[in-house]
C-alpha positions in Angstrom: 14.6 -10.3 103.3 13.6 -14.0 103.2 9.9 -13.4 101.5 9.0 -17.2 100.9 9.6 -20.2 102.7 7.8 -23.5 102.6 5.6 -21.7 99.6 4.3 -19.1 101.8 5.1 -15.7 103.0 7.1 -14.4 105.3 7.6 -10.9 106.3 10.2 -9.1 108.4 9.7 -7.1 111.0 11.3 -4.4 109.6 13.8 -3.7 106.4 17.1 -4.0 107.9 20.0 -0.6 106.8 22.8 -4.0 106.6 21.1 -5.9 104.0 21.7 -3.3 101.2 19.6 -1.8 98.6 17.4 -4.7 97.3 16.0 -5.6 101.0 13.0 -4.0 99.5 13.0 -3.3 96.2 9.7 -1.4 96.2 9.4 2.0 97.9 6.0 3.8 99.0 3.8 5.6 95.8 0.9 7.0 95.3 -3.0 5.9 96.9 -5.3 5.6 93.9 -9.1 4.4 95.5 -11.2 2.0 96.4 -12.1 0.2 93.3 -16.1 -1.6 94.6 -16.2 -3.2 91.3 -13.2 -4.9 91.4 -13.4 -5.2 95.3 -9.8 -3.9 96.0 -7.9 -1.1 97.0 -5.4 0.7 94.5 -2.3 2.0 94.5 1.6 2.5 93.6 5.1 1.8 94.6 7.8 2.9 93.1 10.8 0.6 91.6 13.9 3.2 90.8 11.9 5.4 88.6 9.3 3.1 87.6 6.2 3.0 88.8 4.4 -0.2 89.7 0.5 -0.2 90.0 -0.4 -2.4 92.7 -4.1 -3.9 94.3 -4.9 -5.3 97.4 -8.3 -7.3 97.9 -10.5 -6.0 100.4 -11.0 -9.4 101.7 -6.8 -9.6 102.1 -7.3 -5.5 104.0 -10.0 -7.4 106.1 -7.6 -10.7 107.2 -4.8 -7.8 108.1 -7.1 -6.1 110.3 -8.6 -9.0 112.0 -12.4 -7.8 111.0 -14.5 -8.6 108.4 -17.0 -6.7 106.0 -15.4 -3.3 106.1 -18.0 -0.9 104.3 -16.5 0.7 101.2 -16.1 4.2 102.4 -14.3 2.8 104.9 -11.5 1.3 102.7 -8.9 4.1 102.7 -8.4 4.5 106.3 -8.2 0.9 106.4 -5.1 0.4 103.9 -3.5 3.6 105.1 -3.9 2.4 109.0 -2.2 -0.8 107.3 0.1 0.6 104.6 3.3 -0.4 106.0 2.1 -4.1 106.0 0.8 -3.9 102.7 3.9 -2.3 101.4 6.1 -5.1 102.8 3.8 -8.3 101.4 3.6 -5.9 98.0 7.5 -6.1 98.0 7.6 -9.5 98.6 5.1 -10.4 95.9 7.4 -9.0 93.8 10.4 -10.0 94.8 8.9 -13.7 93.7 7.5 -12.8 90.1 9.1 -9.2 89.1 8.2 -9.5 85.3 4.2 -9.2 86.5 2.5 -6.1 85.0 0.4 -5.1 88.3 1.2 -6.7 91.7 -2.3 -8.6 92.8 -2.5 -9.2 96.9 -4.9 -11.7 97.7 -5.9 -13.5 101.0 -4.0 -16.2 100.4 -0.5 -13.9 100.8 -1.8 -12.7 103.9 -3.4 -15.3 105.8 -0.4 -17.1 107.8 1.1 -13.0 108.8 
């Protein structure tokens, strides 16, 4: 899987089994909550046995969804609807910066998807 091309994030449509176990380094974890103070949805992913804390900004979620101004009480449903692509973005961000403590997804990561 190629995540960065010309400095921009690119995603394959779906991970391919032939690419091996490292194609998507992270697997699905748990939903946490929408943090209104951070304006980000918090979730986890797994890297082997290790839990990785992740967050995606509300602006990035809206960019993926093609909308603006989603209400805080609608964020969980929005995240669930977009979960597959959010997790692929998180995997690509992790692959490009695996030493980072928390994966933070911003609008710049999803703008051109």
